[in-house]
C-alpha positions as MATLAB code, in Angstrom:
seq = 'MTARLDKDRLAVLVHEVRSPVAALAAVAETAAAPPDGESDALPALVRLALSACRAIERIVMDVAIASIRLEPVDMSALVSDAVAAHRVQGADVAVVLQEGLLVDGDPVRLLQVVDNLIANALVHGGSSEVTVRASRNEDAIDVVVSDTGSGIPTDQLDHIFDAGVRLGVVTPGSGLGLALARAIAEAHGGSLAARSAPGQGAAFTLALPAILDQPDTAASSS';
ca = [
     -31.901    1.307   -1.938;
     -27.877    3.256   -1.842;
     -26.598    0.051    0.250;
     -28.253   -2.357   -2.495;
     -26.141   -0.653   -5.085;
     -23.308   -0.052   -3.528;
     -23.369   -3.903   -2.761;
     -24.448   -4.528   -6.630;
     -21.086   -2.431   -8.166;
     -18.887   -4.657   -5.925;
     -20.442   -7.687   -7.542;
     -19.546   -6.269  -10.334;
     -16.280   -4.780   -9.925;
     -14.921   -8.048   -8.287;
     -16.279  -10.019  -11.274;
     -14.467   -7.505  -14.068;
     -11.173   -7.457  -12.016;
     -10.881  -11.146  -11.499;
     -11.065  -12.097  -15.146;
      -8.363  -10.298  -16.251;
      -6.425  -11.024  -13.252;
      -6.417  -14.351  -13.715;
      -5.486  -14.436  -17.180;
      -2.317  -12.313  -16.240;
      -1.434  -15.116  -13.180;
      -1.882  -17.951  -16.282;
       0.929  -15.817  -18.720;
       2.978  -15.346  -15.441;
       2.732  -19.291  -14.205;
       4.094  -20.499  -17.255;
       6.480  -18.026  -18.024;
       8.067  -18.896  -14.319;
       7.758  -22.482  -15.271;
       9.636  -23.145  -18.948;
       9.549  -26.547  -20.230;
      12.350  -28.723  -19.607;
      15.422  -27.393  -21.440;
      14.837  -23.712  -21.825;
      16.112  -21.017  -19.956;
      15.212  -20.522  -16.530;
      16.350  -17.357  -16.388;
      13.482  -15.197  -16.600;
      12.534  -15.326  -13.150;
      12.392  -12.497  -10.670;
      10.503  -10.205  -12.048;
       8.143  -13.014  -13.567;
       7.590  -14.469  -10.039;
       7.429  -11.194   -8.233;
       4.432  -10.541  -11.341;
       2.614  -13.667  -10.283;
       2.969  -12.436   -6.367;
       1.319   -9.442   -7.792;
      -1.510  -11.544   -9.676;
      -2.405  -13.324   -6.982;
      -2.299  -10.623   -4.077;
      -4.856   -8.453   -6.303;
      -6.819  -11.775   -6.444;
      -7.345  -11.979   -2.886;
      -7.058   -8.385   -2.120;
     -10.473   -8.371   -4.912;
     -12.224  -11.285   -3.484;
     -11.568  -10.158   -0.019;
     -13.008   -6.549   -0.326;
     -16.152   -8.509   -0.894;
     -16.159  -10.054    2.485;
     -13.935   -7.183    3.971;
     -11.521  -10.270    5.711;
      -8.457   -9.512    7.383;
      -6.125  -12.360    8.609;
      -3.993  -11.748   11.204;
      -0.668  -12.876   11.967;
       2.822  -11.594   13.527;
       4.075   -8.846   10.494;
       7.537   -6.844   10.529;
       6.841   -4.132    9.354;
      10.626   -3.005    9.198;
      10.527   -5.734    6.510;
       7.449   -5.235    4.760;
       8.483   -1.582    4.189;
      11.788   -1.892    3.246;
       9.924   -4.535    0.542;
       7.772   -1.913   -0.747;
      10.433    0.864   -1.350;
      12.521   -2.080   -3.136;
       9.631   -2.292   -5.635;
       9.140    1.111   -6.046;
      12.911    1.695   -6.480;
      13.003   -0.993   -8.831;
      10.626    0.789  -11.282;
      13.168    4.094  -11.180;
      11.354    5.522   -8.146;
      13.543    7.833   -6.164;
      12.374    7.227   -2.074;
      13.916    7.510    1.155;
      13.475    4.977    3.385;
      14.633    5.681    7.389;
      13.418    2.473   10.020;
      14.317    0.850   12.975;
      14.701   -3.037   13.027;
      12.015   -5.108   14.899;
       8.390   -3.197   13.989;
       5.563   -6.122   14.700;
       1.788   -5.780   14.562;
      -0.381   -8.564   14.486;
      -1.816   -7.907   11.046;
      -2.432   -9.237    7.332;
       0.691   -8.212    5.493;
      -1.076   -8.220    2.161;
      -3.093   -5.514    3.106;
      -0.632   -3.637    5.075;
       1.588   -3.696    2.493;
      -1.306   -2.482    0.296;
      -1.663    0.520    2.429;
       1.816    1.225    2.292;
       2.257    0.768   -1.246;
      -0.884    3.321   -2.334;
       0.583    5.915    0.148;
       4.577    5.920   -1.761;
       2.984    5.906   -5.186;
       0.093    9.250   -4.100;
       3.733   10.459   -2.645;
       5.505   10.295   -5.964;
       2.505   10.956   -8.332;
       1.507   14.209   -5.929;
       4.441   15.244   -4.728;
       6.069   15.663   -8.252;
       9.772   15.525   -8.700;
       9.664   16.368   -4.500;
      11.934   14.089   -2.573;
       9.735   10.961   -0.997;
      10.860    9.400    2.341;
       9.104    6.787    4.274;
       9.691    6.553    7.763;
       8.819    3.764   10.269;
       9.273    3.517   14.278;
       8.027    2.679   17.422;
       5.897    5.361   19.237;
       4.870    4.104   22.680;
       2.199    1.309   22.022;
       2.215    1.384   18.030;
       3.813    1.600   14.972;
       4.313    4.891   12.749;
       4.511    4.344    8.886;
       5.362    8.096    8.132;
       4.860    8.445    3.838;
       6.197   12.339    3.333;
       7.176   14.446    0.302;
       8.270   18.073    0.001;
       5.341   19.083   -3.174;
       2.706   21.470   -3.300;
       1.257   19.925   -0.793;
      -2.892   19.845   -0.237;
      -4.830   22.521   -0.533;
      -6.414   23.509    2.851;
     -10.111   22.862    1.533;
      -9.559   18.847    0.392;
      -7.259   18.360    3.007;
     -10.250   17.053    4.878;
     -11.838   15.378    2.203;
      -9.282   13.000    0.559;
      -9.903    9.832    2.207;
     -13.799   10.626    0.892;
     -14.498    7.608   -1.704;
     -14.148    9.185   -4.793;
     -11.928   12.153   -4.124;
      -8.987   12.102   -6.250;
      -6.411   15.176   -5.620;
      -5.914   16.230   -9.328;
      -8.302   15.922  -12.223;
      -5.181   14.685  -14.424;
      -4.104   12.066  -12.591;
      -5.045    8.319  -13.041;
      -7.316    6.312  -10.685;
     -10.590    5.815   -9.229;
     -10.014    7.994   -6.244;
     -10.453    4.478   -3.878;
      -7.192    4.593   -2.738;
      -6.828    6.350    0.766;
     -10.153    5.480    1.535;
      -9.624    1.503    1.006;
      -6.569    2.416    2.601;
      -7.628    4.249    5.345;
     -10.736    1.380    5.960;
      -8.223   -1.400    5.960;
      -6.113    1.007    8.614;
      -9.116    0.964   11.109;
      -9.875   -2.913   10.209;
      -6.739   -3.259   11.974;
      -7.341   -1.098   15.094;
      -5.262    1.569   13.886;
      -5.883    4.855   11.923;
      -4.417    6.285    8.836;
      -4.214   10.361    8.638;
      -2.734   13.435    7.029;
      -0.887   16.578    7.265;
      -0.127   19.458    5.032;
       0.384   23.370    3.944;
       0.119   24.347    0.807;
       3.879   25.019   -0.339;
       4.831   22.376    1.984;
       4.480   18.691    1.438;
       2.085   15.945    2.895;
       2.819   13.740    4.970;
       0.702   10.196    5.576;
       0.682    8.841    8.687;
      -0.570    4.958    9.139;
      -0.177    4.100   13.004;
      -0.920    0.635   13.972;
      -1.000   -1.217   17.466;
       2.500   -2.742   18.456;
       2.867   -6.235   19.399;
       3.975   -5.573   23.097;
       6.912   -6.296   25.260;
       9.206   -5.832   21.742;
      12.627   -5.226   22.291;
      13.943   -1.416   21.259;
      16.226   -1.538   18.608;
      18.394    1.344   17.303;
      17.284    3.304   13.955;
      19.056    2.473   10.587;
      18.895    3.747    7.235;
      19.698    4.074    3.209;
];
């Protein structure tokens, strides 16, 4: 009975989310391709909005069938893109990474995970410093998103990946972000874990199997 109810709720969610996203995508498409003679300077942000709409459409549909489409993904570039998107919105996010960190993964879904972790750190870390690090760790690629905020209460740390759990009742969200992020990590044969101590911030580590035989590269930061 519970499984049937979950499927019914998912069907309603897919239906309800698709309509407004499709409408936004239609608006973005029109703005991205203005009639002849009109300015085409609108651009980058409109194209970014359109791309985001298409990604959301795909994510919503794929949640229903839990599909992961694998291809070689450069996690260095993916992390850089995720950080850049938050910086455009005015967030102060530092990034430290190695180049050429390749995994076999779904770029849309992995970007969803990294974006979620950064957004969580910005919200729950308050005005603390948020840093994203990506590096090779033996046969895995680790992406670590950390903050220096108040940390996660010890009694909540074991439950933050449970569906419906939110770290603060005053913050917006469905409580599904971390649960979905962990599910995506595990669907890639990886893991998502958290460590924290009260008053010492929190760190979330996304670990993914590396594509082997990658050349080692020097670390860079910005």
